[in-house]
Each structure stands twice: as C-alpha cells, then as structure tokens.
N, C-alpha and C positions, 0 to 999 in steps of 0.2 A: 920500349915495349916491341913484342915481336910482330905485331901488326895492327893496322889502322883501319877502321872501318868509316867510310864516308858514304853521303846519299846525295843525289841530286834532287831536282825539283820533282821528278817523278818516283821517287823512292828506290831508285835503282842503285844496288851496292857497288861502290869502288873500294877496292881493297888494295892495301900498301903494305908490303912486308920487306925484311932484310934478305929472305931466301925463297927459294921456290917451294921448298917444304913447308915453311911458316906460311906462305900464301896459301897452299893447298890446304892446310888446317883452317885457316881463316875462312877460305871458301866453304868448305864443309860446314863450318859453324854458322856462317850467316845463312847458307840455304837451309839449314835445320831451323833458325829463327824465322826465317820468311816463309819456309814451306815444310813444317814439321808434318802436318797431316799427310801432305802429298808424298812426302818420303816415306811414312808409315805405311801408306797404300802401296807405293811401289815396291818396298821391301816385301810385303806380303804378296804381292801378284808375282815378284820374281822367285818367291820359294813356294809357291802353290799353297799358301794358306790364307787366302783373301775369303773364301766362304766362310772361316771362322767368325768373321764379324760382318761381313756383306750379305750372308745367307746364301741359299740355294741357287740363286742365280748367278753367283761366281763358281758354282762348283764344276762346270765343264771346262772353264779355264784352269782350275786348279788341277783338274785332272790332266789336261794336256801338259802343263808345266811339269808336273810329277812324272808323266810317263815318257815326256821328251828329255827329262834329266837336267833340265836347265841350271838348277844350284849346283848339281854335282860338275856340270861342264864348267861353270864359272870358278868353283874351286880348283878344279885342273888347270884352267887358264891362269889363274892367280899364282899357283905353285909353279908352273913353268915360267911365268913371269919372273918370280924371285930368282929362279936359276939362271935365266938367260939376260933379264935386264933388272938387276937389283935396285938400280938408281929409280926406275919408273914404280917398281913395287912399293920401295919406301914412301914414295911420292904419293900413291894410292893410300897406302896406311895412314899418312897424314891426314889425307882429307877425311877418312872414315873416323879418325880420332876426334876431327873437328866436328864431324855430324854428331857423334856420341855426345860432346860437350854440350853443343848447341840443343840437343833433344832433352838433355837433361835439365835444362832452364826453360823450356818452351812452355807457353800456356796457350796452345791452340786450342779454341773451343769445342772442336770436334772430338777431342779425346774425353771430354767431359759427356757429351752427347752419346758416346759409344760405350763409356766406362772402360775403354782401353788405356793403357800406358804404352809410351813409345818403346820399341824393342831395340835390342843391340844391333849395331852394324857390324858385320865383320869385314876384313880387309877384301874379301871378294864379293861383297854385297853389290858394290858398284858395277862389276862385271856382270853380275847376274840381272841387275836392272837394265843394262844395256841389251843383254840377250832377250829379255822378256819384252822390251821395247820393240825389238826388231824381228822376232822368230817369225812373225807372219808378214813381214815387209815385203819379202820376195814373192809372197803369194803361192806358196807352193800346193795350196788347196786347189787351184785353178786346173791342176793335173787331173783332179777327181772330177771337176766340172767337165773338162774335156772327154773323159771316159764316160761319163754320165750321158752328154749330149750325143757323143757317137752310138751309145746304145741305141739312142731312140731314133735319131735322124741319119745316122751313117757319118763317116769320116768328113764329108764335105761342110758338115754343120760348124765343124770346129773352125774354120777360117770365118764363116759366116757371123759367128758370135765373138770373134777375137776383138778385144778391147781391154782395157785396164780393168780388172775386177772391182768389185764393190770394197774389198778389203784392202785393197793396195793404197800406199800414199805416193804422192808425186810432189812436184814443185815447179815453179818457174825459176829461171836463173838467165840472166844476160849479162854479158861481157862487153863494154863497149872500149875499144882501145884509144890511146890519145889523139890519133888522127881524127877521131869523130867526137871529139869533146871540146868544149870552149877553153878548157886550161891546158891541153894538150897532154893531160895525164888521164889515166884509164878510170873508169867506173864499173864496179860490179853491184849488181842489184838482182832482186827477185825475192821470192816468198814460197818457203816450205807449205805443202798442203798436208796436212794431218787430221785425225780427229781431233776436233776441239775440245779441250778438256778445261775445268776449272778447279784448281790453278792450271795455267796453260804448260804446255809441254816444253817451252823453252824459256830460259831465265836469262835476262840482259843482265850482263856483268862486265866489269872492269878489273883487271887483274895487273897489279903493277909491282915489280921488284927489280933490283940491279939486272936481272938476265933479261927480263922482258917488261912489256908494257903493252896488253891486248885488251881490246873490247871485243865482244862478241856474245854470241847466244850459247848458253850451255844447256845441257840437259840435267834438270835437277837430279841428284844422287849420282852423277858422274863427275870428277874432277876436270879441269880444264875446258878448252872451248874446241870441240871437235869439228863441228859443221860449218860455222860461220864466223870469220874473225877478222879483225884488222890491227895489226901490230903499229901502224904509223907508216912503215915502209912497205908492207905487203899485205894485200887482202886475199881472203879465200872464200869460197862459198859452194855449195853441192846442190845437185839434184839427183832423184832416185834414177840409176842407170837402167831399171828394170830388167836386169840380168836374172838369168836363172842359175842358182848355185846351190840349191836343196834338192834332193831326190826321195822319191817315195819307192819303196819297194814292197811288192806283195810277198808275203811270208807264208810258207807252209810249216805249221807248228804241230809239235806233238808233245802229249806230257808222258813224262816217263816216271818210275820209281824215286829218279833223283831230282826231278824238276821238268825243265821245258828244253825241247830240242828244236832246232830249226834246220831245214833241208838248204844245203849251200850249192853253189853253181858246180861243184865237184861230184855232186850227186850223191853225197853222205850227209848223214844228219850230226849236226854238231851242237855241241851244248850251249844254250843261251844264259845270259845271266838273268837272274830272277830273284825278285824280294817283294814284300808287300809293304805298303805305307797306309797310313790313317789320315784322312782328311776331316777335319772338325767342321761342322756345319751349323751356323746359329740357327737357333730353332728347330733343328731336325738332329736325327740321329747321325753319328760319325758315319764315314763311308770308307770302305777298304779298297785300295787301289793295287792292282798287281802291275808292277813295274818289270817289264822284260826288254832285254837288249840282245839283239843278234850281232853277228859279224859286219852287218850293214849299219846297224845303228838301232836307237831305242824305238821299240813298237808303241806308236801312238793312237793305234785304234784297232780294236779287235784282238783276238788272241787265239789260243788253241781251239776254243770253242766258236769262233767267228765272231761276227759283229751282234748287236744287241737283237737284231731281227732274225738271228740264226744264220745268216749268210756266211758260209765258210769263207772268211776273209781276214787278214790281218795286215797292217801296214807299218811299215818300219820308216823312219826319217833319218836320213844322211844329211848333217850339215856341218860347213867347215870347221868351226871351232871345236865340235865333239871330235873331229879327226885329226886336228892339228893341234889342239890344246893352245889355240892361239887366236886372241879376240882382236888383235890389232891395237892394244893400248899401248905398245911401243911407240906409236906415231904421237901420242899426245904432246908429250913435252917437247919433242921437235918441233911441232906445229907452233907452240907458244915462243919458241926461240927464233922462229924463222925471220929472217930480214930481208929475203929476196925470193923471187918465185923459184929458183932453184932449191932452196932451202924446203918450201912446201912439198915440191916435187919428191925429193929425198924422204921427207917424213911419210909421204903417202905410200912409198914403196912397201912399208911396213902394214898399211891399212889391210884390214880383212873384211869385215862385214858392218853394215849392210854395203853393197856395191854402188859405188856413187859415180856420176860425172862431177868432176871438179873444174871450176874456173877460178883463176887466180891472175893477180897483176901486182907489179910492184913500182915503186917511184922511179926506177931507172929505165922503165919501158918493158920490162919483162912481163910475158903473157904465157898462160898455161890453161890448157883444154884438155883433160884427160880423163880416162877411167881410173878409179882406185878401188881396190878390192880383190878379193880371193874367188876365183870361177873354176871349178873343176873341169878337166878334160874327160869326156865320155861319150858314150854313144848318143846319137841324135834321139832315140827313143825315150832315154832318161829324161830328156828335157820336156817331153811332150806329155807323158802320162806316167802311172806307176808300172813298173817293170818287174817281172818275176825274178824273185833272188835266187831261185833254184837254176836258172839258165846262165851259162857264162856270156860274157860280152858287155856286162853293165857295171864293170868295175870303173873306179877312178884311176886315172892313168897319168896325172900330173895336173899342172895348173895354167891356164891361158895367161899368155903375156897382157896385161891390160892395154887397150888400144888408145891412141892419141889423136888429136884433131886440130885443125888451125882455125883462122878466122875468115869470114868472108865480107869482103869490103870493111874491115875494120870491126866486125861484130861477130860473136857466137852467142847463139841463143839454144837453150836446153829447156824443154818442157816435157820432157818423158816420152818425147816422140824417137822415132828411129833417128840414130845418130852415130855416133862413135861406139856406142855399145851394141849396135846391130848384131854383132857376130856373137855375142854373150846371151842374147835373150830370145823369147818366142814372141810375147805378145807385148806392145808397146801402147803408148797413149795416141789418140788421133792427132793429127799434126796440127789442129785448130790453134791451139794456144801458141805453139811455137811460130806458125805461119803469121799469125796476127801480131806478135811481138816484132818479129823480122820486119813485117809491112810497116809497122808504126815507127821503128828506128830507122827505116829507109826515107821516111817521109821528111827527115830533117838532117842536114848535114852535120851539124854540132850540136851536142847534147851537154846538159850540166846535171849535176847532182839532184838539183831543184825541179828538174824536169820529169824524174823517174816515177813519183806517185801516180801520174797520168797514166803509165804503162801499168802498174800494179792495179789499177781500178777500172780497166777497160772492160766494158761488158758485152762486145758484139758477140753474138752467138752464130759462127759460120755454120754449125751443124744444123741450123734450122732449116737449111736448103731443101733437102730431099722431101721433107713433111709439106713445106710450103708449096714446092712444085705439084704434088699431087692433089693439094688444096686448090691450086690454080685450075687444074684440067676438070674439076668437078663441074657437071651440070644438074638440072633437074631438083635443085635444093629448094628445102622449104624457105619461105622468106625470111625467118630468122636465122637459119644457116647460111642463106646467102649474104645476109647482112653481117653475119660473123666471120665468113670468107672474105668479104671485102675489108673488114677491118684488120683481119690478119694480113692481107696482103698490102695494107699500107703501113702497117708496123715497120719501124726502122730496124728490128732484129737486135735490139740492145735489151739485155735483161736488167733493165733499171728498177729499183725497188720502188719508185712511183708510178712505174708504167703500166697502164691498164691493158695495153697490147701485150706486154710480157705475160700477164696474169692470163690473158686469154689463149695465147700460144701454149702456155703451160699446162692449161686445162685440157685443151685438145690433144697436145701430145700425151698426157697421162691417160687419156681415154683410148687414144690408139694402141698404147701399150697393154692396156688391160684387155682390149679387143683381141690383139695378136696373142696374147697368153692364153685367152679362153679358146682360141682356133682349135679345132680336133687335131690339127697336125703337130700343135706345139703342146697342148695341154697335158699329154701323158708326162711329158719332162718335168712337170711340176711337183711330181712327187719323187723327193731327193733319196739317195741311199742312206741307211742308217748310220751315217757317220756321226762323230760327236757334234753336240750342238755348236760348239765354237767354231766349226769348219762349215756349218750350215750357209752362212751368208754368201759363200763363194757357189753354192749348190741351188740357189733361189732364182727360179725361172724370171719372175716378173724384172729383177733388177738387171739380170742379163738382157733381156729383151730391151730394157730401157737404154742400156749403154751400148748397145748394139743396133739401135734403131736405123741409124743411117745405113747400115749393111742390108738390114733386112728390108728397108724401102726401096733399096737400088738394086737388089738381087735380081737376076733374070727370071728365076722360077723358084721361089721360096716355097717349096712343098706344096703347091697348089693354093697358096693364099691369096685371095684377091685383096690385094694392099688397098686399092681404090675404094672398095667397099668398106674395109675396115676404117679408113680415114672418112669417108662419108657417115658412117654410123657415129663415130667419134664426134664430128662436127654437128650432127643433128642432136646429139646426147647433150653437149655443151650448150647448143643454142636454146634447148629447152630449160636448162637451168645454169645460166652464164656466171661467171665469178663477178661477185658486186665491187670489189675493190681493185687494188693494184697488186703487182708481183709480191710487193713487200709486206702484204697483209697476211699471206701464207707462207712465203719464203722466209722463215724465221730461224735464228740461231737457236741449235738445240744441243748445248754443250754436254759432254759426260761428266758426272760428278759422282764420287763415290757415295756421298749421303745427299738425301734431297735438298733442294734449295729451300731455306726457310726464310730468305730475305724478302720475298714478295716482288722481286723485280720482274718486269715484264720481259719476254723474250724479245730480241732486236730483230726489226725487219731487215733483210739482207738484199743488196743488189748481186748480180753474177748468176752463174750456172756452171754446170759441171765442165763444159767446154769453152767458157770464157777464160780469158786471162785472170780476171776476178773469179776464182774457181771456188764456189760455194756450192757444194754437191747436195742437190736433193735425189730422191730416188723417184723418179717419174712413173707413175702408176700406183705408187704406194703413198708418198708422203712429199709435200713441199718442204718440209723442214730440212735443215742442212745440219748435219753432224759434222760434216768435214769442210774444211776451208784454209785459208791462210793463217797458219798457226804463228806467224812472224811476218814482218815485212823489214827489208833492210836496204839502204844504199851506202856502199863504201866507196867515199871519194879518195883517190890516191892522190890528189894534189893537195888537199887538206883534210885530215881526219875530222876535223871540227865541223865540216861541212856535210858530214855524213848524217845519217838518220835511221830511226828503227821504231818499231812499234810491236806490240804483242796484244792479243785479245784480253780483254779484262785489265790486268795490271800487273806490276812487279811483284807485289806481295800476295801470298796465299791466305793471309790471316782474314777471315771474315771481320768487318768492321773497321779494319784499317784503312787510313785516306788513300792508300796506294792498291787497295785490293781491286779495283775496278775503274781507276781515273783514266787509263788509257782506252777504254771502251769507245768514248766520242771520236778519238783519233782514228781508230782501227775502222770504226764504221764509216768514218768521213775520208778515208783514204789518206790521212796525214801522217806524218812521221814526228817522234819527239827528237830534238836534238842529241847527237851524241857528244857528250862532255867529258873531256879528259884532263882538264886543268883542275888538280886538286885545290887550287885557290879559290876555284868557283863552286866548290861543294861544301856540304854541312858536315863537319866531322861527328860521328855518331858515337865511336867508343876507340878506346885504346884497349886491345886484348893482350 
C-alpha cells in the first residue's frame, strides 16, 4: 500500500509511506478526515468568501483578503514555486490531492448544520491558508495606532504606549544546551501563543518515510512541519521575532475615464490595476468590493473617494510575498530531511514569512539561535507609520541579513523581547516572560525534559510591580479599601486560577485602566479613525492602555494625569464591590469557533496572565476572558525523542463527538504533556490507503 495510518492513545496520526509524495498525500487525507470543517473554514477565509456562510460578521475580514489580494498572491507564489522548485510544488500538489480525497469521504457534522458541501482545494490553497494565517501576524496596523495616538498626544506618546499590540501573536521558547542537562544532550522547549481556536491551530503529527521520520506540530491545511519538529537527530522551534516587514503607504488616487491612477514618487500619475469583486453574505445582500493595486501594493483601506467617513485617505500594503512571489515553501521539505543543525540552518535561508527567531539543537551538540525570514531594507519612517507614496525615499532597496545569536551560560531564551531581532523591529514584548524563564533556568544547574512543564506553567506576574507600588503609597483610604490594599500587598503575585488575591489584583487593575481611559487627556483617543473593522483592535484605546499600563504608571509626567488618584478611585470602586471568587472564576478560556458550540461544555478557568510565562491573555478593563494563550506546548529531548512531550488545547481531532475531540484539555489545563510515541509497534493501525 502507498501509505499507512496509525494512531496513538491520544488519536494523534502517525503516517508511514514509501515516498515523500505519498506521505504528503496521506497527510492531506488524514487532515481532511480529522479537520474537515476547519479546512473548509480556512479555505474560505483564505479566499475571502467566509461571509457566504458565517454572515456579515465576517465581511470585514473578507474585504481585507480580497483587497490585499491574498489568493492572487498565493497563485503567483505557487506558479513561481513550480518554475523554481518543481519538487516542492509536486509535493504540495500531492498534499492537496490528499485533502480532496479526504474531504470527499468526510462526515463532519458542521456541514449538515450549515448545508455546505466541502469545496475543492487547489494546489495554491495551502499557500493562501498560510498567508491568511499570518497576514496580520506582524501587526502592520500598529502603524495606524502610532499615527492616531501621535495626532492626539504628540510623538512622545508612541514610546509611552509601546508594547505588543492586542492582535499580535507571540511565543515562549528556550534552548538548554547539553552542558546544562542531566543527559548531556540539549532540550528545546516552549509554547506558541496564538488566538485559541477550536479545533486548534496546530496539529500533532508523525510523518515517516525512508527519507525522514519527523514528529511535530503542523498547521492544518499546510504540508509538512514548519514551526516545531523533531527528526530524532535534530529538533527546532520558533518564536515570533516581532520584526517589521510590511509597509503602509498613503496613496493619492484619482479616477479617470480609463480607471484609477496613483501619484508616484516621481511626481507623475501612474495607472493602477483595478477590478471589482462580489462578496456573498449569508442573510444579506451581496457586496461589491473595488480592488485597486498601485506600484506599492494593494489598497486595503479607502480609495479615490477616501475612507468611509469621507476622510481623504487611501492605504496600500506592501508585503514581501506580493513583491517576490516567494512564500518560503522551499524550506519545508529540507526541514523534514534535516539531520543536523546545519541542515536546519540551510533550510531556513529560504524562509520568507512570518519572520521568526529559531532555536535548534542536534544529537552531536550542534546549536542554532538565529532569525529566519525576509525583512526589507528601507527608510526608518516606513517602519513607524504610513508613509506618503508620492514622496521619494520610501522604496525597498534590498533585504536585511537575518541576525544570529549565541547562548548565555548554556541557555538561550526568547519570548518576543528585544534580542537578536532588535535591528529588524520597532515594538517588542515586555521582558518579563523572558526574564522569568531565564531566572528559573538559572536556579538549577542541570535540567531534564520532565522538568520543563514547571516552566510552561509559571504564573509569576512581574508587571504587577508599578501598580502595587502606587497602592503601597496610598493613605486616607476607607476601611474597605484599606483592607483591600493590605490584601493586595500580601498577595504572592502569582496569577493562579484558585487565587483570590489574583482576582482582587485583576479587578483593581481593570478599574485603573478604565479610569485612565476616561481621563480627559486620553479620552479623545478613544474615537478611532474610520479604518476597516478588521483593523480596529489595534486602534482601541482600552486595550492599549491595559498593555502599556506599566509605562503609564511609571512615566514622569503622563499628560497631567494623577496616577495615584486613579489608583485610589479604582481601589475604592473594587472595595465597594469586591470579586467574590478566584481568578479562575472570571479568567476563562474563550476559544474562537466558526460556529456556536452546541455541546454545552462550560468554559475552562485558567491560570496565567498576559505577562506570565503561562501567557493567557485577558484584556484588562474590558474582560477577564482569554482568547489567546498557548496554542501548544512541546518539549524536544535530544537525548531520546521518546522522552519528548507535547499537548494542544482541546484534542487531536476536530470532529465533535470524537473521543479525541477534547481529551487533551485536562492535560493542557493542568500543565501536563502527552508522551511522544514514534515506535509504530506501539501504535494502533487504522488504515492502509
């Protein structure tokens, strides 16, 4: 037979085939069996057709996808792949053929609920899924925020509010060299932080053929194992480098009898590509979308007539795959075939986006800590805000050489803080997660793979300091507020689900955020510009204040705001109606689902917080519910792959009612890992395909 499918105790697929192509087909087929509805949703999202069954709430996303020309870019990238790397192109085709075979036989109940039938995947569809998954990953809308807050508070406000924005994704990752482990071989561990979806955004899988044998976390809809993998002799993992590699241009557009023209940096008007597309919206009339592309890139907001509120503005987006017709898929097969760190390093030279910090180790003691991806060389202004398309000096003039870094005391830690990628970015995550991981690792001389979950689940919140310092200095409080102050100061600063102190702190923090947002100095910034709805999370004032609270509470003179009085008012407010329970009573998981959940399962209470190593992100001032968190956890042991472990939220199978739909949730909530099994004799054979 061309391929065999096995399962372990957690329903994780283990695939074995005679060739890489047959294995890719089997991967596509088993993904369609396990994740048919998820694949259908991702295909529609990548094509900008999701409103056709999700309704008007998906319309803004579909508009962005159409206007940014994601599907067309994927087609271009696949055509270039066929020309330059026919082996990889054929391998991707095998995967999509397998997806179509699996979808033809699927019985996912969501299709009956919606009346949909699975659509056909084209060879370029995996590239479109990858683009749609990562188009907002680098957070280009943050440039709109910087412009917005500068207009209200001046340029100094940009640094005051600088932190990772509410729409970006991050990760923890650490590499412990053999000199710091009990086995003498390295360990690579961490957890990617993304919006938690059901089914999950990562798929545990084992791919085996005579060329390679790899376990790792795949992105459903994309062949191979891009981000996190272990071949037995080498393992790799990534974190978001927080690099800036997408630009926004303000465009001056005008209509002519022949179409649309854009003013270029040479002072002349140039013809822009233009056509219209129709977006079908469930339950409402279809919507016409004008798609315009200038020499800079596709126009994603506004047009010749300006924005929806009449503001004379249009924004074009320039992003590397649209410019180069290369999405970096040429790295995927070489990664699977890697045997040593040097192989991983060479493979990643072909990486395009997203731009990541990579950590890798092999069984011979090789170590790797580098940035991978394509970042354009251009003026500093491009990185900070939208720049005028009609002025010279904003062109892309080449590509940065990805930086490299070493280890310190046998350890490398990345948690989206400033590190090797510093020259390539603007805003980075606060250092708390990275500092905490480094401190924990420094606390013991030798580590084992079994020790790592304790790091994954650490809940210490270093960013609580500035607020608690202000609480400490308060006097003249009411008896209730004074008691609350004493309670906060006795709290151990751990955001544990069963902690009443964490609940009290979160309540006071949320109240402080709301008081600051209502202050006359900041309140005008609460009205965002009329950009598309899909970009509005980056422009919302309350989340920006919440994530920059440390800076705002420590700044010397933040626009005349009396921080002590804001904290006092928040303390009195919470003392009047204190939280009745623990942090986990309100800090609950709120995963994204394309369709409402009909299972009746309660939301799970969570430990952790935005700046904890256990990064479960609420939005202080708005909600304690967490939509973001660890989308997987992994520990790669280079001494023995069988001592590695992994877990995902929910489970390996996306089919409701399957025994493996949510069976990993107790492990995920409890900080435990499922064992990595690679011996086919210990697995249950499912099919010969």
